[in-house]
C-alpha positions in Angstrom: -22.0 -8.6 -16.2 -19.9 -5.7 -16.9 -22.1 -3.3 -14.6 -22.5 -5.8 -12.4 -18.6 -5.8 -12.2 -18.5 -2.3 -11.5 -21.3 -1.3 -9.3 -19.3 -4.3 -6.7 -16.0 -2.9 -7.4 -18.1 0.9 -6.2 -19.6 -1.0 -3.3 -16.1 -2.6 -2.1 -13.8 0.3 -2.4 -16.5 2.5 -0.7 -16.4 0.5 2.0 -12.5 0.3 2.4 -10.7 2.8 4.5 -7.8 4.1 4.1 -6.3 5.0 8.3 -3.2 5.3 9.2 -3.3 2.5 12.1 -4.3 0.0 8.6 -2.1 -2.7 8.3 -0.3 -2.6 5.3 -0.5 -7.6 5.5 -3.7 -7.7 7.8 -5.8 -4.9 5.9 -4.5 -4.4 2.6 -3.7 -8.0 1.8 0.3 -7.2 1.1 2.5 -10.5 0.8 5.2 -11.6 -0.5 3.1 -12.8 -3.4 3.0 -8.8 -4.4 5.6 -7.5 -1.7 8.0 -6.6 -5.1 5.2 -5.2 -7.0 4.5 -2.6 -3.6 7.8 -2.0 -3.1 8.8 -1.2 -6.6 5.8 0.9 -7.2 7.6 2.5 -4.5 10.4 3.0 -5.8 9.7 4.2 -9.0 6.4 6.2 -7.6 9.4 8.6 -5.3 12.5 7.7 -6.8 14.0 5.9 -3.8 15.1 2.2 -2.5 12.7 1.2 -0.2 13.1 -2.5 1.1 11.5 -5.4 2.4 12.9 -5.1 5.2 11.3 -1.1 5.1 7.7 -2.6 4.7 8.0 -4.9 7.8 9.2 -2.3 10.0 6.6 0.3 8.6 3.4 -2.2 8.4 1.3 0.6 9.1 -0.1 3.0 6.3 1.3 5.9 8.6 4.5 4.5 9.4 4.9 3.5 5.7 3.9 7.3 5.2 6.4 8.9 7.5 8.8 6.5 6.2 8.6 7.6 2.4 7.9 11.0 3.9 11.5 11.2 5.2 13.4 9.0 3.3 12.4 10.0 -0.7 13.4 13.5 -2.7 9.5 14.1 -2.9 
């Protein structure tokens, strides 16, 4: 069974296309249940203090990356 899971995971990941226009909520499934973990991950990775309001204001992958670039020390 683990071989099947691995192969299906590969298919899904290969089909996932990340573009600057990809919406964090609609395309990546970000919601209230996983928002805090997402925020914590960004804050830890980039040594910054991003908030839920920042995420909501920068909903696309491209906008969020630009926000991080402009507001982090990395």
